[in-house]
C-alpha positions in Angstrom: 8.8 12.9 -2.8 8.7 10.5 -5.8 5.6 9.8 -7.8 5.7 6.1 -6.7 5.8 7.1 -3.0 3.0 9.6 -3.5 0.9 6.9 -5.2 1.5 4.5 -2.3 0.4 7.2 0.2 -2.7 7.9 -1.8 -3.6 4.2 -1.9 -3.3 3.9 1.9 -5.5 7.0 2.3 -8.1 5.5 -0.2 -8.0 2.2 1.6 -8.9 3.9 4.8 -11.7 5.9 3.1 -12.9 2.7 1.4 -13.1 0.8 4.6 -15.0 3.7 6.3 -17.4 3.9 3.3 -18.1 0.2 3.3 -18.8 0.3 7.0 -20.8 3.5 7.2 -21.9 4.2 3.6 -21.1 7.9 4.5 -21.6 10.2 1.5 -18.6 12.4 2.1 -16.1 9.6 2.1 -17.7 8.2 -1.0 -17.4 11.5 -2.9 -13.8 12.0 -1.8 -13.0 8.4 -2.7 -14.5 8.8 -6.2 -12.7 12.2 -6.7 -9.3 10.6 -5.8 -10.2 7.6 -8.1 -10.8 10.0 -10.9 -7.4 11.6 -10.4 -5.6 8.2 -10.5 -7.7 6.8 -13.4 -6.6 9.7 -15.6 -3.0 8.8 -15.1 -3.5 5.0 -15.0 -1.2 4.5 -18.0 1.7 5.6 -15.9 0.7 3.4 -12.9 2.5 0.1 -12.5 2.3 -3.1 -10.5 0.2 -3.1 -7.3 -0.8 0.5 -7.8 -2.2 -0.2 -11.3 -4.2 -3.2 -9.9 -5.6 -1.0 -7.2 -6.7 1.7 -9.7 -8.0 -0.5 -12.5 -9.4 -3.5 -10.6 -10.1 -2.6 -6.9 -11.5 0.9 -7.1 -14.2 0.1 -9.7 -15.6 -2.5 -7.3 -16.2 0.3 -4.8 -18.3 2.2 -7.3 -21.5 0.4 -6.3 -24.5 2.6 -6.7 -22.2 5.4 -8.2 -24.6 7.5 -10.2 -23.2 10.6 -12.0 -26.5 12.4 -11.6 -27.7 11.3 -8.2 -24.5 11.1 -6.1 -22.6 14.3 -6.8 -20.6 12.8 -9.6 -17.2 13.8 -10.7 -17.8 12.0 -13.9 -19.0 13.5 -17.2 -20.0 12.2 -20.5 -17.2 12.0 -23.0 -18.3 9.0 -25.1 -15.4 9.0 -27.5 -13.4 6.1 -28.7 -10.1 7.2 -27.5 -7.4 5.8 -25.2 -7.1 6.8 -21.6 -5.2 10.0 -22.4 -7.6 11.2 -25.1 -10.0 13.9 -24.2 -12.1 16.7 -25.7 -10.0 19.7 -26.8 -11.3 23.1 -26.0 -9.8 26.3 -27.3 -8.9 27.6 -23.9 -5.8 25.8 -22.4 -7.2 26.2 -18.9 -10.4 24.4 -19.9 -8.3 21.6 -21.4 -6.4 21.2 -18.1 -9.6 20.8 -16.2 -11.5 18.7 -18.8 -8.6 16.2 -19.1 -9.5 15.0 -15.6 -13.3 15.4 -15.9 -14.2 14.3 -19.4 -12.1 11.1 -19.2 -13.5 9.8 -15.9 -16.4 7.8 -17.3 -14.4 6.7 -20.3 -11.7 5.4 -18.0 -14.3 3.7 -15.8 -15.8 1.9 -18.7 -12.9 0.8 -20.8 -9.7 1.0 -18.7 -8.1 2.7 -21.6 -8.9 0.3 -24.4 -9.8 1.9 -27.7 -13.3 0.9 -28.6 -13.3 -0.3 -32.2 -16.2 1.1 -34.0 -16.6 0.2 -37.7 -15.9 3.1 -40.0 -14.2 5.2 -37.4 -10.6 5.0 -38.7 -11.1 7.6 -41.4 -9.0 10.8 -41.2 -10.2 12.3 -44.4 -13.7 13.2 -45.5 -15.5 10.5 -47.5 -18.2 11.4 -50.0 -21.5 9.5 -49.6 -23.5 9.4 -52.9 -27.2 10.0 -52.6 -27.9 6.3 -53.3 -25.6 5.0 -50.6 -28.2 4.7 -47.9 -28.2 1.5 -45.9 -31.5 -0.4 -45.2 -31.7 -3.6 -43.1 -34.4 -6.1 -43.6 -36.7 -7.0 -40.7 -35.3 -10.5 -40.7 -31.8 -9.1 -40.2 -32.9 -6.8 -37.4 -34.8 -9.6 -35.7 -31.4 -11.4 -35.3 -30.2 -10.1 -32.0 -26.5 -10.6 -32.8 -26.8 -8.9 -36.2 -28.6 -6.0 -34.6 -26.0 -5.5 -31.9 -23.1 -5.9 -34.3 -24.6 -3.6 -36.9 -26.2 -0.8 -34.9 -24.7 -0.7 -31.4 -21.5 -0.3 -29.4 -22.1 -1.5 -25.8 -19.8 0.0 -23.2 -17.6 -2.4 -21.3 -19.1 -1.2 -18.0 -22.6 -2.4 -18.9 -24.7 -4.9 -20.8 -27.9 -5.3 -22.7 -30.2 -8.2 -23.4 -32.6 -9.4 -26.1 -35.6 -8.3 -24.1 -34.4 -4.7 -24.3 -32.8 -4.7 -27.7 -35.7 -6.3 -29.5 -36.2 -4.9 -32.9 -39.9 -6.0 -33.3 -40.8 -4.2 -30.0 -38.7 -1.1 -30.5 -39.7 -0.5 -34.1 -43.4 -1.1 -33.4 -43.5 1.9 -31.0 -45.1 5.0 -32.4 -42.6 7.9 -32.0 -44.5 10.4 -34.1 -46.0 13.6 -32.7 -48.1 16.4 -34.1 -45.4 18.4 -35.9 -47.9 21.0 -37.1 -48.7 22.5 -33.7 -47.7 26.1 -33.1 -46.8 25.2 -29.5 -43.3 24.1 -28.5 -42.8 20.4 -29.4 -39.0 20.0 -29.0 -36.6 21.1 -26.3 -32.9 21.3 -27.2 -30.5 21.9 -24.4 -26.8 21.3 -23.7 -25.4 19.8 -20.5 -21.9 20.6 -21.7 -22.6 23.9 -23.4 -18.9 24.9 -23.4 -18.0 22.0 -25.8 -16.2 23.5 -28.8 -14.5 22.5 -32.0 -11.0 22.5 -33.5 -11.4 26.0 -35.0 -13.8 27.5 -32.5 -13.0 31.1 -31.5 -12.4 31.4 -27.7 -15.4 32.9 -26.0 -17.7 32.9 -29.1 -20.9 31.0 -28.2 -21.9 30.4 -31.8 -18.7 28.3 -32.2 -19.8 25.9 -29.5 -22.4 23.2 -29.4 -24.9 26.0 -28.4 -24.3 27.5 -31.9 -24.9 24.1 -33.3 -28.2 24.0 -31.4 -29.1 27.4 -32.9 -28.7 26.0 -36.3 -30.7 22.8 -35.6 -33.5 25.0 -34.1 -33.5 27.2 -37.2 -33.8 24.3 -39.7 -36.5 22.5 -37.7 -38.6 25.6 -37.5 -37.9 27.1 -41.0 -37.8 23.9 -43.1 -40.1 21.6 -41.2 -42.4 23.9 -39.2 -41.6 22.2 -35.8 -41.6 24.7 -32.9 -38.4 24.4 -30.8 -37.5 25.7 -27.4 -33.7 26.1 -27.4 -32.2 26.5 -23.9 -28.8 28.2 -24.5 -27.8 28.1 -20.8 -24.2 26.9 -20.1 -24.3 24.3 -17.3 -20.7 23.3 -17.2 -19.0 26.6 -16.3 -18.9 28.0 -12.8 -17.4 31.4 -12.2 -15.8 31.4 -15.6 -14.1 28.0 -15.0 -15.0 24.6 -16.5 -16.8 22.6 -13.8 -18.9 19.6 -14.8 -19.3 18.1 -11.4 -23.0 19.0 -11.3 -23.7 19.7 -15.0 -26.2 16.9 -15.3 -28.0 17.8 -12.1 -28.3 21.4 -13.3 -29.3 20.7 -16.8 -31.8 18.0 -15.8 -33.5 20.3 -13.2 -33.7 23.1 -15.8 -35.2 20.8 -18.4 -37.8 19.6 -16.0 -38.7 23.2 -15.2 -39.1 24.0 -18.9 -41.3 21.0 -19.4 -43.5 22.2 -16.5 -43.8 25.6 -18.2 -44.4 24.1 -21.6 -46.3 20.8 -21.3 -46.7 20.7 -25.1 -43.0 19.6 -25.5 -42.8 15.9 -26.4 -39.2 15.6 -27.4 -36.0 16.4 -25.4 -32.6 16.5 -27.0 -29.3 17.0 -25.1 -26.9 18.0 -27.9 -23.2 17.3 -27.5 -20.1 16.8 -29.4 -17.8 13.8 -28.7 -14.3 13.6 -27.4 -12.0 11.3 -29.4 -8.3 10.7 -30.1 -6.7 13.5 -32.0 -6.0 11.6 -35.2 -9.7 10.7 -35.6 -11.8 12.9 -37.9 -15.5 12.1 -37.8 -16.6 13.5 -41.2 -18.4 12.5 -44.3 -19.4 14.5 -47.4 -23.2 15.0 -47.8 -24.4 16.8 -50.9 -20.9 18.3 -51.3 -20.7 19.6 -47.7 -18.2 18.2 -45.2 -20.5 16.9 -42.4 -19.7 15.7 -38.9 -20.9 12.2 -38.2 -23.8 11.7 -35.8 -24.2 9.3 -32.9 -27.3 8.6 -30.8 -26.7 7.6 -27.2 -28.5 5.5 -24.6 -28.0 4.8 -20.9 -29.5 1.6 -19.5 -29.0 2.2 -15.8 -27.0 -1.0 -15.3 -23.4 -1.6 -14.3 -21.7 -4.9 -14.6 -20.3 -4.6 -11.1 -23.8 -4.7 -9.5 -26.5 -5.1 -12.1 -29.5 -2.7 -12.4 -29.0 0.4 -10.3 -32.2 1.4 -8.5 -31.0 4.9 -7.9 -30.9 5.4 -11.7 -34.2 3.8 -12.5 -35.6 5.0 -15.8 -39.3 4.2 -16.5 -38.7 5.5 -20.1 -35.7 3.3 -20.9 -37.4 1.1 -23.5 -39.0 4.1 -25.2 -35.6 5.8 -25.2 -34.1 2.8 -26.9 -37.0 2.7 -29.4 -36.5 6.4 -30.2 -32.8 6.1 -30.8 -33.0 3.0 -32.9 -35.7 4.5 -35.1 -33.7 7.6 -35.5 -30.5 5.6 -36.3 -32.2 3.4 -38.9 -33.8 6.5 -40.5 -30.4 8.1 -40.7 -28.8 5.0 -42.1 -31.5 4.8 -44.8 -31.0 8.4 -45.9 -27.3 9.0 -45.2 -25.6 5.6 -44.7 -22.3 5.8 -42.8 -22.9 9.4 -41.7 -24.4 7.5 -38.7 -22.1 6.1 -36.1 -23.4 3.2 -34.1 -25.7 3.9 -31.1 -23.6 4.0 -28.0 -24.9 2.2 -24.9 -23.7 3.2 -21.5 -24.5 2.1 -18.0 -25.7 5.4 -16.6 -28.9 7.5 -17.2 -28.0 11.1 -18.3 -31.5 12.5 -17.6 -33.0 10.3 -20.4 -35.7 9.4 -17.9 -37.2 12.8 -18.5 -39.5 11.8 -21.4 -40.1 8.7 -23.6 -38.7 10.7 -26.6 -35.5 11.8 -24.9 -32.2 11.6 -26.7 -28.6 12.5 -26.1 -27.0 13.1 -29.5 -23.2 13.4 -30.2 -22.3 15.4 -33.3 -18.7 15.1 -34.4 -15.9 15.7 -31.9 -13.3 18.2 -30.9 -11.4 17.4 -34.1 -14.2 18.6 -36.3 -14.7 22.2 -37.5 -17.6 24.4 -36.6 -18.7 24.3 -40.2 -18.7 20.4 -40.2 -20.7 20.4 -37.0 -23.3 22.9 -38.3 -23.6 21.1 -41.6 -24.6 18.0 -39.7 -27.7 19.8 -38.5 -29.2 19.5 -42.0 -29.3 15.7 -42.0 -30.1 15.6 -38.3 -33.2 17.7 -38.7 -34.3 15.5 -41.6 -33.8 12.4 -39.5 -35.8 13.9 -36.6 -38.6 15.0 -39.0 -38.7 11.6 -40.6 -39.4 9.8 -37.3 -41.5 12.5 -35.6 -43.7 12.9 -38.6 -44.2 9.2 -38.9 -42.7 9.1 -42.4 -40.3 6.3 -41.3 -43.3 4.1 -40.7 -44.8 4.8 -44.1 -41.7 4.3 -46.2 
């Protein structure tokens, strides 16, 4: 049977499921519908005519109340600025086959395959950043909403923000400092996608994944800044030896909450990732002579353009999350200039409701080396210390 005939049959099946879902709101039909949608969206570049309209225009309308965390999502976070076929590249070919479908789902939902143009992200060679090349914005500039958005944020096409949320005066006035001298755990680092690796990662070697990157960040924070860190090295996106991110955020979020119950002294939670970008994009700068992967802070605002604020993704800590990421970003710009990518705003939640000082951080991408990713832990630790110690308020 030809691909076009198969596509038409799938569309009729989905129409039936969609009708049933809209009439009954039955969870199983919703899950099956979204799973089939994911399959079609990954291959949407090859879909023409009526089928393409169905995939890119009609199916997103049916995603009302679709929450990757609360509704058994098939989506995952791959926040890269690639086209519809770009995805994170893992060293294992079997993982790549699976992740092509899973990691691109949210990117496809949000952009329909358009490359997101982020300033400074067309470089393929390392660019040295002199020590005096930090970037500092005046408060007058930051108070200009359009300037703030254009300079510091990339807002996903699936969502929106407003001046009440992205308000520099409010976000920068919040005290994000903690007692960094305490011997008790103060920071939790975990990895929802612990299998994420880099261009030269050795297959099966944990230290060559984002978990190894977390080991390095833990070491620097503890040895250089005296901040006690709990590093959860659990892999949440592998099931029976196979890549499976269907429930990764559910699993990692539940585990993080258990750790917080056991260690109530923890005030900061970091979900540490690497991005997935097109293969010709190399997110690297040179800091103090070291090739260093670029850093991006990430926020979810629990809002989708198709239906507005999503109650099932309510986040009481959203504004504090936004304040934390903006203060971290501006601290990074001040110290390291264009090492910092713009803050990415998505419509989902990603367990950021867990604490006011919760952050999802993307370091480099699949095109970076392990060395570049681990080198980035030096400036990232300095940025975290700057904000958590309150130095950013004094300088």
